[in-house]
C-alpha positions in Angstrom: -69.8 208.9 39.7 -67.5 211.6 41.0 -66.0 214.5 39.2 -63.0 214.5 41.5 -59.5 213.7 40.0 -55.9 214.6 40.6 -54.1 216.6 38.0 -50.4 217.4 38.5 -47.3 218.2 36.6 -43.5 217.8 36.9 -43.0 221.5 36.6 -41.1 223.2 39.4 -39.6 220.0 41.0 -37.9 220.1 44.4 -34.1 219.6 44.8 -33.4 216.8 47.3 -29.9 215.8 48.5 -28.8 212.4 49.8 -31.7 210.3 48.6 -31.6 206.9 50.4 -28.2 207.8 51.8 -26.5 208.5 48.5 -24.5 211.7 48.0 -25.6 214.2 45.4 -28.7 215.9 44.0 -32.0 214.4 42.9 -34.9 216.4 41.4 -38.2 215.2 42.7 -41.9 215.9 42.4 -44.9 214.2 44.1 -47.7 213.8 41.6 -50.3 212.0 43.9 -50.6 210.5 47.3 -53.0 208.3 49.2 -55.2 211.2 50.4 -58.5 211.2 48.5 -57.9 207.7 47.1 -59.5 204.4 48.1 -56.5 202.2 47.2 -53.3 201.9 49.3 -51.2 204.1 47.1 -48.1 205.3 48.9 -47.2 207.9 46.2 -46.9 208.6 42.5 -43.7 210.5 41.9 -41.3 211.8 39.3 -37.6 211.8 39.9 -34.4 212.7 38.0 -30.7 212.5 38.7 -27.9 214.2 36.7 -25.0 212.3 35.1 -23.2 210.2 37.6 -26.0 210.7 40.1 -27.4 207.9 42.4 -30.6 207.1 44.1 -29.2 205.0 46.9 -29.7 201.3 47.3 -32.4 200.4 49.9 -34.5 197.5 51.1 -38.3 197.4 50.6 -39.9 196.2 53.8 -43.4 197.8 53.6 -44.1 198.9 50.0 -43.9 197.6 46.5 -42.6 199.9 43.8 -42.6 200.4 40.0 -40.0 202.4 38.2 -40.7 203.5 34.7 -37.6 204.9 32.9 -38.6 208.1 31.0 -35.2 209.3 29.6 -31.5 208.8 29.9 -29.4 205.7 30.6 -28.7 204.0 33.9 -28.0 200.9 35.9 -30.4 199.4 38.3 -29.0 197.2 41.1 -31.6 194.5 41.9 -30.7 192.4 44.9 -27.1 193.0 44.2 -27.3 192.3 40.4 -26.6 195.2 38.1 -29.0 195.6 35.1 -28.8 198.3 32.4 -32.0 200.4 32.0 -33.2 202.8 29.3 -36.4 204.6 28.3 -39.4 202.3 28.2 -38.0 199.9 30.8 -40.2 199.0 33.8 -38.6 197.9 37.1 -40.7 195.9 39.5 -39.5 195.8 43.1 -41.4 193.7 45.6 -41.3 193.4 49.4 -38.0 191.9 50.6 -36.1 193.1 47.6 -33.4 195.7 47.4 -32.7 198.2 44.7 -30.7 201.3 43.8 -30.4 203.4 40.6 -27.2 204.9 39.0 -27.1 207.4 36.1 -24.5 206.1 33.7 -25.4 208.4 30.7 -24.4 211.8 29.6 -27.8 213.5 30.3 -30.3 213.4 33.2 -31.9 210.1 34.1 -35.6 210.6 34.6 -38.1 208.1 35.9 -41.6 207.7 37.2 -42.3 206.0 40.6 -45.5 204.1 41.5 -45.2 203.0 45.2 -48.0 201.0 46.8 -48.4 199.6 50.3 -47.7 195.9 50.6 -50.6 193.6 51.6 -49.3 193.3 55.1 -48.9 197.1 55.4 -52.3 197.7 53.9 -53.9 195.4 56.4 -52.4 197.3 59.2 -53.3 200.7 57.8 -56.8 200.0 56.4 -57.9 196.9 58.4 -58.1 194.7 55.3 -58.1 190.9 55.4 -54.5 189.6 55.3 -53.9 185.9 54.7 -50.9 183.8 55.3 -50.5 183.2 51.5 -49.8 186.9 51.2 -46.7 186.7 53.4 -44.6 185.3 50.5 -41.7 187.5 49.5 -42.3 189.1 46.1 -39.4 189.4 43.6 -37.8 192.0 41.4 -37.5 192.2 37.6 -36.9 194.5 34.6 -39.3 194.4 31.6 -39.2 196.5 28.4 -42.5 198.2 27.7 -43.3 199.1 24.1 -46.1 201.1 22.5 -49.6 199.6 22.9 -48.2 196.8 25.1 -48.8 195.9 28.7 -47.3 194.0 31.7 -49.1 191.8 34.2 -47.2 192.7 37.5 -48.9 190.0 39.6 -46.2 187.5 38.9 -43.7 189.6 40.8 -45.7 191.9 43.1 -48.2 190.6 45.7 -50.4 193.7 46.1 -53.4 195.1 44.2 -51.5 196.5 41.2 -53.1 194.7 38.2 -52.0 196.4 35.0 -49.1 198.4 33.6 -49.3 199.6 30.0 -48.2 202.2 27.4 -51.1 203.5 25.3 -50.9 205.4 22.0 -53.9 207.3 20.7 -54.1 208.5 17.1 -54.9 212.2 16.6 -58.4 213.1 18.0 -59.0 209.5 19.2 -60.3 208.9 22.7 -60.1 206.3 25.4 -62.3 206.1 28.5 -61.1 204.8 31.9 -63.7 204.0 34.5 -62.9 203.5 38.2 -65.8 201.2 39.2 -63.6 198.8 41.1 -60.2 200.2 40.2 -58.2 203.4 40.4 -56.0 204.7 37.6 -52.9 206.8 37.2 -51.9 208.1 33.8 -48.6 209.9 32.9 -48.3 211.7 29.6 -45.2 210.9 27.6 -45.8 212.6 24.2 -48.4 214.6 22.4 -51.3 216.6 23.7 -55.0 216.4 24.5 -57.6 216.8 27.2 -59.0 214.7 30.1 -62.7 215.1 30.9 -64.3 213.9 34.2 -68.0 214.8 34.4 -68.1 218.5 33.6 -64.4 219.1 34.6 -61.7 219.2 31.9 -58.0 219.6 32.0 -55.2 219.8 29.5 -52.8 216.9 28.8 -49.2 217.4 27.8 -45.8 215.7 28.4 -45.1 215.6 32.2 -48.7 215.8 33.3 -50.1 213.0 35.5 -53.8 212.3 36.1 -55.1 210.0 38.9 -58.7 208.8 38.8 -60.1 207.8 42.3 -62.8 205.3 42.8 -66.1 206.4 41.2 -64.5 208.5 38.5 -64.9 208.2 34.7 -62.2 209.9 32.7 -62.2 210.4 28.9 -58.7 211.0 27.5 -58.9 212.6 24.1 -55.8 213.1 21.9 -55.0 216.4 20.2 -53.9 216.9 16.6 -50.5 215.4 17.4 -51.8 212.3 19.0 -51.3 211.2 22.6 -49.0 208.6 24.3 -49.2 207.8 28.0 -48.1 205.4 30.7 -51.0 203.8 32.6 -51.2 201.8 35.8 -54.4 200.3 37.3 -55.0 199.2 40.9 -57.8 196.9 42.1 -60.1 198.3 44.8 -62.7 196.4 46.9 -66.0 198.1 46.4 -67.5 196.7 49.6 -64.9 198.2 51.9 -64.0 201.2 49.7 -60.4 200.1 50.2 -58.0 198.1 48.0 -58.2 194.4 47.8 -54.8 193.4 49.1 -55.1 189.7 48.1 
């Protein structure tokens, strides 16, 4: 087992103008990237736009993407169809789909982004097997995610993302995530606590992200106020050390 893990926070985000061709300001922070990970993660990111702001509409040709709405109110345009979104909503966007996000509320619209290389792109980057069945276009959808619930993304996405969930731990309770044949990303929503990987330990608080690479075992322990986090899990092929893109 490894003691390596990625700890990051949304503190001190960058200011980005004209995201995906849209006018205006977006606050942005990269929380993890493919470096040091076995799976075909493109990036784990946090983003925010002020009232009236837009993350421009764009077509996904090489990646699949998950948006998780953290705060605020907005409208997601999915393949030309507007859909309202609010905290707790998960937006799945597959290859061949188009989306854009507009802040329709009075406060900032914040969301988490999980972007993963498509099977075709992963095959080109990592030399993974790529079958004709994987060429199908994936879809796009919005799902509400409630406490202690989970979503199976495989009905929409074609890549290795296997699990999306929101977990709630009672005060001082613990949960262990093991990366034997998967990699995990956790983003803290509420509460406090610690994550322990081997002899390494780091604090957990709202806005902190933890990514566990292949071979890591992380124990997430809630503090006196409990702990709530968003969690995604990506399948990895042990034999190749790279993600199973099937």
